[in-house]
N, C-alpha and C positions, 0 to 999 in steps of 0.2 A: 345481386348485391345492391341494396339501395344506397345511392350517393346523394343525388340532387335534392331530395326531400329534406335532408338534414343539413346540407351544405349551403344551399342557395335560396334566395328569394327571387321571384320572377314577376315580370309584367307581360301580359299576353294580349295581343290585339289582332284584328283582322276577321275574316270570315271562315266558314268551314273549309273553303277551297284554298284560301291564301292566309297563312298565319305567320305572324312575326312575334317571336318569343325572345325576351331579353332576361338573362340570368346574371345576378351579382351575388357575391358571397355574403352570407350573414355574418354578424359580428364575430361569433366564435365558431362559424361553420367549418372552417378549414381544420381546426383542432379536433372538432367533433368527428370528422370523417378521415382524419389523417391515416390511421392504421388501415381502414378499409380501402382508402385510395391506393396506398402502397401495395396492398394485396391485389387490388384490381390491376394495377400496372403489371405486376409479376405474372398474373394470369393471362395477359395478352402475349407474353413472350414464351411461356412454358405452362404446361398443365400443373395445377397446384399439387395434385397427388404425386407428380414426378418430383417436384421440389421437396415435398415432405419425405419421399423415399431417399433423395440425396442427403437430406439432413440426418435421417435415421442411420444410413449406411456410412456416411462420410463426415458428419458433423457440420456445425454451422459455418465455420470458415471456408471449408471446401465447397459447400453448397452455394455460398455467396459468390465464391470465385467462378463457379460454373455459370451462375445467373449473370454475372457481370459480362461474361463473354457473349451473351445474347443481347445485352442492352446497348443502345447507341451511345456514343460519347460526344459527338459534335452537337453544337447548339442547333444547327439546322435540322439534323435528323431527329433530335429529341423533340423539337418544337412541332414538326410535322406529325410525328407518331403519337405524341400526347393528344394532338387534335383528333386523330382517328380514334384513339382509345376513348376519349371523353364523349365523342359523337356516338360511338357504338353503345356506350352505357346509357346515354340519354335516350337513344332510339328504343332500347329495350325497356327502360324505366318509364318513359313518358308517352311513347307513341304506339305501344302495343305490338311492335314487330319483334321477331326473333332474329338475332344475327348469329347464325349457328356455327360459323367458322371464324375463329380468331386469326386473321390473315398474318399477323406478325409472328405466329408460330413457324411460318414457312419461309422466312427470309433466308437468303443465301449469302448475305453480307450485312453486318450490323449497321453500316452507314448507307446501304443501298435502299432506295425507295422502291416499293413494290408497284408494278404497273397495274392498270385496270381501275375499276371503281374503288373509291376509298372504303366504302362500306355498303353492303347490300342487306336490306332487311327482308325477311320472309314472313308472309302470312299465308295461311291455308285453311279453307273450310270446305265441308263436304258439298255445300250448295254452289258456291261461286268458284271453288278451286283456288288456284294460285293468286296471290297478291304480292307485288314486289315493291321495294323501296330502293331507289337509287340515290346514293349519298355522296356528297363532296365535302371534305373538311379542309379548312384553312386556319392556320395559326400564325399570328404576327403580333409583335409588340404594338405596332401601329397599323391597324387594318386600313387598307386603301381601296378606293373605288376600282382601281385597276385589277386588284386581286379578286374583288367580288365579280367583276365582269368576266375575268378568265374562268372563274369557278362556274359561272352560269353557262359559259360556252361548253365546258366539259359536260355538264348535265344535259345539254341539248344534243350532244353527239349521239350517233346511232338512232336518230329520230326520237331521242328521249328515252330509249330503252337501255336497260343494263347491258353493258358490253358482253358479247357472247363468251369471250375468254374468261371474264370474271364469273359469269354464271356457271360455266363448266368447272372452274376451280372449286366453287362451292359444291356443285352437284357430285363431282368425283369423290370428294371427301365424305359426303353424306352417304353415297353408295357403299363406300368402304366400311362405314359404321354398321350397316345392316339395320334390321328391325324397322321401326316406323320411319327412320331417316332414309331408308332405301326408297320408299315410295315417294318421299319428298324429292329426293335426288332425281328420280325418274321424271317427276313433274317438271322440274327445272330444265332437264335435258330436252323434254318435249317442247318447252317454250323456245329453247335455242333453235330447235329444228323447224318449228312451225311459225314462230313469231305471231301467235294468235291473241296474246293478251291485249286487251284494249287499253289505250292510254289512261283511262280513268282508274285502271288497276295497277298503275305504275306511279307511285308517289315520288316526288323529288324533295330532297332535304339538303339545304345548304347550311352547314354548321361552321361557325366562326368562333375562334378563341382569340381574344385580343386584350391588350393593356389599355387601349383607348376606349372611349365611349363608342357604341355602335354608330358608324357614320350614316348620314342621310342616304347614302348610296344603297344601303341594305334595304331600306323601305322602298326606294325607287326601283331597285331590282325586282323586288317581290311584286310591285304593282305592274311591272312590264311583263311578268311571266305569263305563259300561255294559260288558257282557261279550260284545257282539256283534261287536266289532272289536278291532284291536290299538291300544293306546295307548302313547305314549312321552312322558314328562314330563322335561324337561331344565332344569337350571340351570347357567349359566356365571357363576361369581362373579369379578368384577373389583373388588377392594377400593377402588381409586381410580376408581370408576365414571365420574364426571363429568370428571375430569382425563384419564382414558384416552380418552374420546370426543373431547374437544376436541383432544387431542394427535394422534389418528389423522386427524381431518378436516383439521387444519391441515397435517399432513405430506402427506396425500394430494393436497391442492390445490397443493402446491409441487413440481411435476413435476421441476424441475431438480435437486432434492436427492437423489432416489433413483430 
């Protein structure tokens, strides 16, 4: 589902190996994609066909009540999870990777943060085989240098590789799907067992959602990043950061209104 093309304008700088992208909302961008964005948020917490089945069997009020039980209520949880959601959508729309598993489907507590990598992008081709993207998402009203530094430290863990438990989380679910996904799941498990992917086939993405302008620390962080892989650092600026998050979650929960 396309969001960013209609929602935001962007400025992009850097090289093929190190890219800094800054997104801001177009004048009427939010209204243009509001319905799509609410549907996107829902899709990260439950399968849309499951929600449609709930509506058909139980009606809109009950289906909304079910969905609300999946959605976080606290500001902290909502902020962190909308960052992961928007990062995932951008990776698929702008970077050409697939994020095959929506992690938030598998939460065991609405306010509990999931462990492991925030998002993993998957690429696969018959010649080169597997290509991975390791991503970290941060969402703050005022994005700080400290937060950026901590995010980079997370990306560097495990020698810059996706964490094994996160890869296995994805692989196991792909294996359960069968078909072409089964072969991809096997390729991911092979990487966990052999760790043979070269660093140049493991991209790093740092996605930030903030109310303030992207701080200089973002550019400094990118410049200091290693040169053995491709790095993309992204900032999506939403000036009314907290109000935006509350608005989107409230509207996403009210299925009957859109």
